[in-house]
C-alpha positions as semicolon CSV with decimal commas, in nm:
position;residue;x (nm);y (nm);z (nm)
1;M;1,428;1,703;-6,011
2;F;1,133;1,574;-5,808
3;F;1,365;1,511;-5,510
4;F;1,483;1,875;-5,503
5;F;1,126;1,997;-5,537
6;F;1,024;1,776;-5,242
7;L;1,305;1,918;-5,026
8;F;1,209;2,275;-5,115
9;Y;0,841;2,212;-5,042
10;S;0,919;2,048;-4,706
11;F;1,146;2,334;-4,606
12;A;0,878;2,586;-4,703
13;L;0,623;2,409;-4,483
14;M;0,860;2,408;-4,187
15;M;0,925;2,780;-4,234
16;M;0,553;2,859;-4,252
17;L;0,421;2,666;-3,952
18;S;0,554;2,522;-3,627
19;F;0,290;2,394;-3,383
20;L;0,388;2,213;-3,062
21;V;0,149;2,077;-2,802
22;C;0,258;1,945;-2,462
23;L;-0,020;1,835;-2,227
24;P;0,111;1,591;-1,962
25;T;-0,053;1,762;-1,664
26;H;-0,069;2,130;-1,760
27;S;-0,160;2,273;-2,098
28;T;0,133;2,414;-2,292
29;L;0,107;2,548;-2,644
30;Q;0,363;2,693;-2,878
31;L;0,262;2,831;-3,215
32;D;0,503;2,995;-3,458
33;I;0,326;3,092;-3,777
34;K;0,453;3,285;-4,076
35;C;0,142;3,265;-4,293
36;E;-0,214;3,390;-4,260
37;G;-0,532;3,187;-4,268
38;L;-0,486;2,928;-3,991
39;S;-0,847;2,853;-3,897
40;I;-0,997;2,776;-3,556
41;A;-1,123;2,446;-3,699
42;L;-0,769;2,341;-3,794
43;L;-0,637;2,434;-3,448
44;T;-0,921;2,240;-3,282
45;R;-0,841;1,934;-3,494
46;A;-0,470;1,957;-3,417
47;L;-0,533;1,983;-3,042
48;E;-0,766;1,684;-3,047
49;Q;-0,509;1,477;-3,238
50;A;-0,245;1,577;-2,985
51;R;-0,475;1,479;-2,697
52;Q;-0,547;1,138;-2,847
53;G;-0,177;1,078;-2,910
54;R;-0,085;1,180;-2,557
55;L;-0,345;0,950;-2,401
56;H;-0,230;0,663;-2,620
57;I;0,132;0,708;-2,509
58;L;0,032;0,733;-2,141
59;D;-0,175;0,414;-2,171
60;K;0,124;0,230;-2,313
61;M;0,348;0,359;-2,034
62;T;0,097;0,257;-1,766
63;A;0,062;-0,091;-1,919
64;A;0,439;-0,138;-1,917
65;M;0,467;-0,032;-1,548
66;P;0,127;-0,093;-1,382
67;D;0,275;-0,057;-1,031
68;G;0,427;0,283;-1,099
69;A;0,794;0,379;-1,092
70;R;1,054;0,121;-0,996
71;A;1,181;0,123;-0,641
72;S;1,536;0,092;-0,774
73;L;1,701;0,129;-1,111
74;P;1,857;-0,170;-1,289
75;A;2,232;-0,221;-1,277
76;T;2,266;-0,112;-1,639
77;V;2,141;0,241;-1,562
78;P;2,396;0,499;-1,439
79;K;2,325;0,670;-1,105
80;L;2,438;0,998;-0,953
81;Q;2,462;1,115;-0,594
82;M;2,549;1,468;-0,481
83;L;2,701;1,599;-0,161
84;T;2,884;1,908;-0,039
85;I;3,216;1,919;0,143
86;P;3,391;2,216;0,306
87;M;3,624;2,400;0,071
88;N;3,920;2,331;0,297
89;A;3,860;1,958;0,240
90;I;3,876;1,975;-0,141
91;G;4,252;1,918;-0,147
92;K;4,220;1,623;0,091
93;V;3,966;1,452;-0,133
94;I;4,149;1,526;-0,457
95;G;4,492;1,437;-0,321
96;P;4,834;1,532;-0,461
97;G;4,807;1,541;-0,838
98;G;4,459;1,388;-0,818
99;K;4,588;1,067;-0,660
100;M;4,310;1,032;-0,401
101;I;4,020;1,104;-0,637
102;R;4,155;0,853;-0,892
103;S;4,188;0,599;-0,613
104;L;3,824;0,653;-0,514
105;I;3,709;0,597;-0,871
106;D;3,916;0,279;-0,910
107;D;3,852;0,129;-0,565
108;F;3,475;0,169;-0,583
109;G;3,439;0,099;-0,956
110;L;3,282;0,435;-1,033
111;S;3,233;0,624;-1,355
112;D;3,346;0,958;-1,213
113;V;3,390;1,173;-0,904
114;N;3,371;1,543;-0,984
115;I;3,446;1,822;-0,736
116;K;3,373;2,189;-0,800
117;E;3,551;2,481;-0,640
118;D;3,252;2,556;-0,413
119;G;3,279;2,209;-0,257
120;S;2,991;2,042;-0,441
121;V;3,072;1,680;-0,527
122;S;2,900;1,446;-0,772
123;V;2,961;1,071;-0,754
124;S;2,844;0,866;-1,052
125;G;2,845;0,496;-1,127
126;F;2,623;0,192;-1,178
127;D;2,629;0,029;-0,833
128;D;2,420;0,200;-0,564
129;E;2,612;0,036;-0,280
130;K;2,952;0,137;-0,419
131;I;2,832;0,494;-0,469
132;A;2,708;0,506;-0,109
133;E;3,041;0,363;0,018
134;C;3,234;0,624;-0,180
135;V;3,014;0,905;-0,043
136;K;3,082;0,780;0,310
137;K;3,456;0,773;0,239
138;I;3,448;1,129;0,103
139;E;3,262;1,247;0,414
140;E;3,528;1,079;0,630
141;L;3,803;1,255;0,436
142;A;3,619;1,585;0,468
143;G;3,582;1,533;0,842
144;A;3,952;1,458;0,878
145;A;4,024;1,785;0,697
146;G;3,833;1,986;0,952
147;G;3,464;1,948;0,859
148;D;3,202;1,767;1,063
149;G;3,200;1,452;0,848
150;N;2,874;1,553;0,681
151;G;3,012;1,800;0,429
152;R;2,970;2,104;0,653
153;R;3,255;2,335;0,745
154;A;3,304;2,433;1,106
155;A;3,142;2,775;1,144
156;Y;3,353;3,083;1,202
157;E;3,185;3,292;1,470
158;G;3,412;3,596;1,487
159;P;3,397;3,924;1,295
160;M;3,474;3,917;0,925
161;P;3,774;4,117;0,806
162;E;3,683;4,429;0,616
163;V;3,768;4,487;0,252
164;G;4,118;4,630;0,233
165;T;4,244;4,445;0,542
166;L;4,600;4,315;0,505
167;I;4,658;3,979;0,675
168;N;5,011;3,847;0,717
169;K;5,147;3,492;0,730
170;C;4,842;3,305;0,605
171;E;4,907;2,932;0,571
172;V;4,826;2,765;0,241
173;V;4,610;2,462;0,322
174;S;4,535;2,339;-0,030
175;V;4,637;2,410;-0,387
176;K;4,390;2,376;-0,674
177;A;4,408;2,450;-1,044
178;F;4,197;2,764;-0,989
179;G;4,381;2,899;-0,682
180;V;4,483;2,830;-0,323
181;F;4,290;2,819;0,004
182;V;4,457;2,982;0,303
183;K;4,397;3,001;0,676
184;L;4,378;3,359;0,794
185;G;4,589;3,310;1,106
186;D;4,533;3,343;1,480
187;E;4,340;3,668;1,445
188;Y;4,064;3,481;1,258
189;P;4,080;3,122;1,390
190;G;3,904;2,876;1,161
191;L;3,843;3,131;0,887
192;E;3,968;3,048;0,539
193;G;3,952;3,212;0,202
194;L;4,038;3,163;-0,163
195;V;4,322;3,335;-0,342
196;H;4,237;3,295;-0,711
197;I;4,527;3,202;-0,938
198;S;4,497;3,541;-1,108
199;E;4,557;3,708;-0,768
200;L;4,867;3,511;-0,670
201;H;5,127;3,726;-0,841
202;T;5,168;4,040;-1,044
203;E;5,271;3,819;-1,335
204;R;5,077;3,527;-1,479
205;V;5,116;3,200;-1,288
206;R;5,130;2,920;-1,544
207;N;5,201;2,626;-1,312
208;I;5,034;2,680;-0,977
209;E;5,165;2,358;-0,820
210;G;5,517;2,457;-0,911
211;F;5,462;2,810;-0,785
212;I;5,330;2,733;-0,436
213;Q;5,282;2,432;-0,210
214;P;5,061;2,355;0,092
215;G;5,222;2,472;0,413
216;A;5,366;2,788;0,262
217;T;5,277;3,120;0,423
218;I;5,175;3,426;0,225
219;D;5,043;3,774;0,293
220;V;4,699;3,848;0,151
221;K;4,464;4,141;0,122
222;V;4,085;4,120;0,141
223;I;3,953;4,253;-0,190
224;G;3,587;4,162;-0,160
225;L;3,316;3,908;-0,091
226;S;3,155;3,666;-0,334
227;D;2,777;3,652;-0,381
228;D;2,755;3,369;-0,127
229;G;2,957;3,560;0,135
230;K;3,296;3,395;0,082
231;L;3,611;3,602;0,112
232;K;3,804;3,707;-0,197
233;L;4,173;3,740;-0,118
234;S;4,469;3,867;-0,318
235;R;4,840;3,813;-0,274
236;K;4,900;4,043;-0,569
237;A;4,729;4,329;-0,387
238;A;4,927;4,251;-0,072
239;L;5,253;4,269;-0,267
240;A;5,154;4,609;-0,402
241;A;5,054;4,741;-0,060
242;P;5,298;4,991;0,097
243;A;5,522;4,843;0,366
């Protein structure tokens, strides 16, 4: 009986008052109160207790590391390094069926290599040197795919196609789970765009790798621009366009 009463009383206290103080360098207070009568004296006491506790913790931290932060992390701590590659190099780094990215993880003894559809890459592991070697390898692969070796895509300097423009015989340069990247032909040399999987066909595409392969040519229609200025293309809209 006493145990249930204790639980009820504790829960009631938590419901009535929540007071958080965070004062590392700047004062931050959060007070959620559901009862009246919280006095200034009680708040003053709580703030002073929080200050004393904070200073005590900081003293312990300083004593443990008197020279400041470590120049390097120990081998038991995981590390992460980020880079960006051109979107047309994503397929080169991933490889057919993920073969290349798995090889990078195994060869360099990494925890993971993750690539997003905007070209951002995260390389994680425990060995700084192996992570750096993998990053260098990824940059080399990106350069071989048409970037500059530093994760930057060669700039397209010509005019951008307008929304509604129909572009024929665009070569598929890479196939991803979310869509395909295509070159826009001789009229727009060096310009590429993404055809999302939902824009590949009038019917749902369930297996994109079985539906289309790199090297294939397709007609696309410009249907818009993303927030970062990238082209949005549609094969579905091109199929529906009058001949």
